[in-house]
Backbone as JSON, one array per atom type, in Angstrom:
{
  "sequence": "MSRSWQQDTPSVIFSCTKGLVAILIGELVREGRLDLDAPATTYWPEFAAQDKESIPVRWLLSHRAGSCHPSRSSARRHHGLGPDGASARR",
  "N": [[-24.02, 0.41, 3.15], [-22.72, 3.33, 2.45], [-19.76, 5.59, 2.48], [-19.19, 9.13, 2.1], [-16.2, 10.89, 0.49], [-13.84, 12.38, 2.74], [-12.1, 14.61, 4.58], [-10.05, 13.06, 6.31], [-10.18, 10.42, 5.95], [-9.32, 6.98, 4.83], [-6.77, 6.02, 2.46], [-6.27, 3.13, -0.01], [-2.44, 3.2, -1.56], [-1.05, 1.81, -2.68], [1.4, 1.65, -5.36], [1.38, 3.86, -6.32], [3.09, 5.72, -7.17], [4.26, 3.98, -9.3], [4.2, 5.97, -11.63], [5.22, 7.75, -12.41], [7.98, 7.11, -11.21], [9.04, 5.88, -13.55], [8.66, 8.44, -15.05], [10.54, 9.39, -14.28], [12.68, 7.4, -14.66], [13.65, 7.19, -17.73], [13.59, 9.14, -18.42], [16.53, 9.63, -16.7], [17.39, 7.65, -18.78], [17.37, 9.22, -21.02], [18.67, 11.05, -20.98], [21.43, 10.04, -20.1], [22.45, 8.69, -17.86], [21.79, 6.49, -16.92], [22.8, 3.55, -17.58], [20.31, 0.71, -18.44], [20.74, -1.64, -19.73], [23.73, -2.08, -17.28], [25.3, -3.89, -15.04], [23.35, -3.04, -11.83], [24.7, -3.14, -10.23], [26.84, -0.83, -10.61], [25.46, 1.34, -10.13], [24.17, 0.73, -7.45], [26.83, -0.72, -5.3], [26.76, -1.92, -3.57], [24.23, -3.84, -3.71], [25.51, -6.84, -4.78], [26.24, -8.69, -2.74], [25.23, -12.18, -2.03], [25.64, -13.13, -4.69], [24.69, -11.37, -6.34], [25.94, -9.48, -8.59], [26.29, -9.34, -11.65], [23.12, -9.01, -12.13], [20.99, -6.81, -14.26], [20.52, -3.56, -14.7], [18.2, -2.83, -15.59], [16.51, -5.76, -14.87], [15.86, -5.23, -12.39], [14.26, -3.51, -12.72], [12.17, -4.68, -13.64], [10.56, -6.51, -12.84], [12.66, -9.31, -12.21], [14.91, -9.7, -11.07], [14.73, -11.43, -8.96], [14.91, -11.11, -6.2], [12.69, -10.24, -4.47], [11.94, -10.71, -1.64], [13.65, -11.1, 0.23], [15.46, -13.37, 2.38], [14.08, -14.03, 5.96], [16.8, -14.81, 7.38], [18.77, -13.55, 6.11], [18.94, -10.85, 6.0], [18.97, -10.62, 8.93], [21.61, -11.21, 9.1], [22.99, -8.9, 8.0], [22.39, -7.6, 9.11], [24.52, -7.46, 10.94], [22.54, -9.07, 12.81], [22.2, -11.67, 15.34], [19.84, -14.9, 15.03], [18.11, -14.76, 17.22], [18.2, -11.97, 16.78], [19.23, -10.3, 18.47], [22.13, -8.51, 19.17], [24.77, -10.04, 17.45], [27.68, -9.19, 16.84], [30.47, -8.63, 18.38]],
  "CA": [[-23.78, 1.86, 3.53], [-21.12, 3.97, 1.44], [-19.62, 7.18, 3.68], [-18.33, 10.26, 1.53], [-15.19, 10.9, 0.8], [-14.06, 12.96, 4.01], [-10.24, 14.7, 4.53], [-9.31, 11.28, 6.59], [-10.62, 9.05, 4.61], [-7.42, 6.2, 4.65], [-7.35, 5.1, 1.42], [-4.7, 2.78, -0.63], [-1.81, 4.35, -1.95], [0.18, 1.51, -3.12], [1.91, 1.22, -6.88], [1.19, 5.04, -6.56], [4.23, 6.51, -7.52], [5.31, 3.26, -10.64], [4.37, 6.16, -13.29], [6.24, 9.24, -11.62], [9.43, 6.71, -11.4], [8.49, 5.29, -15.01], [8.76, 9.01, -15.74], [12.38, 9.31, -13.62], [14.14, 6.13, -14.84], [13.27, 7.09, -18.69], [14.53, 10.75, -18.46], [17.72, 9.01, -16.73], [18.18, 7.0, -19.56], [17.26, 9.82, -22.25], [20.2, 11.66, -20.29], [22.06, 8.99, -20.93], [22.78, 8.66, -16.96], [21.22, 5.16, -16.79], [22.05, 2.03, -18.6], [19.19, -0.06, -18.58], [21.6, -2.64, -19.41], [25.0, -2.11, -17.18], [25.17, -4.25, -14.01], [23.04, -2.45, -10.41], [26.32, -2.52, -8.89], [27.22, -0.18, -11.51], [25.28, 2.69, -9.31], [24.43, 0.28, -6.76], [27.61, -1.48, -5.1], [26.53, -3.45, -2.4], [24.19, -4.97, -4.73], [25.88, -7.27, -5.21], [25.95, -9.31, -2.0], [25.22, -12.29, -2.19], [26.34, -12.99, -5.57], [23.52, -10.66, -7.44], [26.84, -9.26, -8.88], [25.39, -9.72, -13.0], [21.96, -8.78, -12.58], [20.68, -5.28, -14.97], [19.27, -2.53, -13.91], [16.08, -3.02, -16.46], [15.7, -6.93, -14.13], [15.44, -4.57, -10.93], [12.96, -2.22, -13.24], [10.43, -5.69, -14.3], [10.82, -7.21, -11.21], [12.75, -9.66, -13.05], [16.29, -10.29, -10.46], [14.35, -11.86, -8.37], [15.9, -10.52, -4.63], [11.39, -9.27, -3.53], [11.8, -10.43, -0.66], [14.7, -11.49, 1.33], [14.97, -14.2, 3.48], [14.68, -12.83, 7.85], [18.13, -14.54, 8.24], [20.24, -12.69, 5.37], [17.99, -10.04, 6.59], [19.63, -10.66, 10.31], [22.78, -11.37, 8.85], [23.23, -8.61, 7.07], [22.6, -6.05, 10.05], [24.79, -8.56, 12.38], [21.91, -10.34, 14.1], [21.98, -13.8, 15.09], [19.17, -15.77, 15.15], [16.64, -14.16, 18.36], [16.98, -11.13, 17.47], [20.37, -9.8, 19.21], [23.86, -8.29, 17.8], [25.67, -10.46, 16.91], [28.86, -8.15, 16.59], [30.84, -8.31, 19.81]],
  "C": [[-22.26, 2.37, 2.98], [-20.81, 5.16, 2.73], [-19.0, 7.94, 2.58], [-16.96, 9.94, 1.45], [-15.28, 12.22, 1.93], [-11.58, 13.24, 3.62], [-9.74, 13.77, 5.25], [-9.55, 10.3, 6.86], [-9.33, 8.2, 4.23], [-8.11, 6.02, 3.2], [-6.06, 4.12, 1.15], [-4.31, 3.1, -1.79], [-1.04, 3.17, -3.05], [0.56, 1.53, -5.03], [1.58, 2.99, -6.96], [1.98, 5.88, -7.19], [5.42, 5.39, -8.21], [5.0, 4.49, -11.03], [4.67, 7.51, -13.31], [8.22, 8.61, -11.8], [9.79, 6.5, -12.59], [9.15, 6.53, -15.71], [10.43, 9.37, -15.18], [13.0, 8.55, -14.81], [13.76, 6.71, -17.07], [14.18, 8.96, -18.85], [16.09, 10.3, -17.8], [18.45, 8.49, -18.24], [18.46, 7.72, -20.93], [18.69, 10.91, -22.31], [21.63, 11.09, -20.49], [23.44, 9.27, -19.29], [22.61, 7.54, -16.21], [22.03, 4.1, -17.54], [20.81, 1.61, -18.06], [20.11, -1.93, -18.61], [22.87, -3.76, -18.45], [24.55, -2.79, -15.95], [24.44, -3.5, -12.81], [23.15, -2.13, -9.63], [26.87, -1.42, -9.56], [26.92, 1.22, -10.44], [25.03, 1.96, -7.96], [25.08, -0.6, -5.51], [26.95, -2.92, -3.82], [24.93, -4.32, -2.62], [24.43, -6.21, -5.0], [26.22, -8.78, -4.52], [25.01, -10.73, -3.01], [24.68, -13.59, -4.26], [25.82, -13.09, -6.9], [24.3, -9.36, -8.27], [26.42, -8.32, -10.76], [23.86, -9.16, -13.15], [22.07, -6.96, -13.4], [20.26, -4.87, -14.32], [17.68, -3.24, -14.42], [15.67, -4.66, -16.03], [15.19, -5.94, -13.05], [14.02, -4.32, -11.2], [11.63, -2.94, -13.57], [9.82, -6.29, -13.5], [10.73, -8.93, -11.61], [14.49, -10.82, -12.3], [16.29, -11.2, -9.25], [14.97, -11.77, -6.58], [14.01, -9.65, -4.2], [11.22, -9.5, -2.53], [12.72, -11.83, -0.27], [14.32, -12.68, 2.22], [14.94, -13.51, 4.62], [16.25, -13.63, 7.7], [18.87, -13.69, 6.85], [20.24, -11.51, 5.65], [19.3, -9.29, 8.23], [20.88, -11.12, 9.45], [23.75, -10.27, 8.44], [23.27, -7.31, 8.58], [22.95, -6.6, 10.66], [23.8, -8.98, 13.13], [21.51, -11.53, 14.36], [20.76, -13.96, 15.34], [17.34, -14.78, 16.24], [17.39, -13.38, 18.42], [18.61, -10.0, 18.1], [21.67, -9.72, 18.55], [24.29, -9.65, 18.31], [26.83, -10.77, 16.45], [29.19, -8.52, 18.19], [31.85, -6.9, 19.69]]
}
């Protein structure tokens, strides 16, 4: 049994912004405001953590940077949390 589309029908929107982002990235490159071969840290200095300072922007956009799933422990350290989720900062 199928239901017709309604105003409140839930839908999956995974990856719906990829096309728009591709257009925007292309425009930034065309305007000289983004260099795909520059280190990502040129635009995002904090990305250098954990020996990632030489990864180019191009790798981030093509899913080749190896940063798709940070470990929970590194996320906890980044946010100053201990293993139990409590603040490790005193």
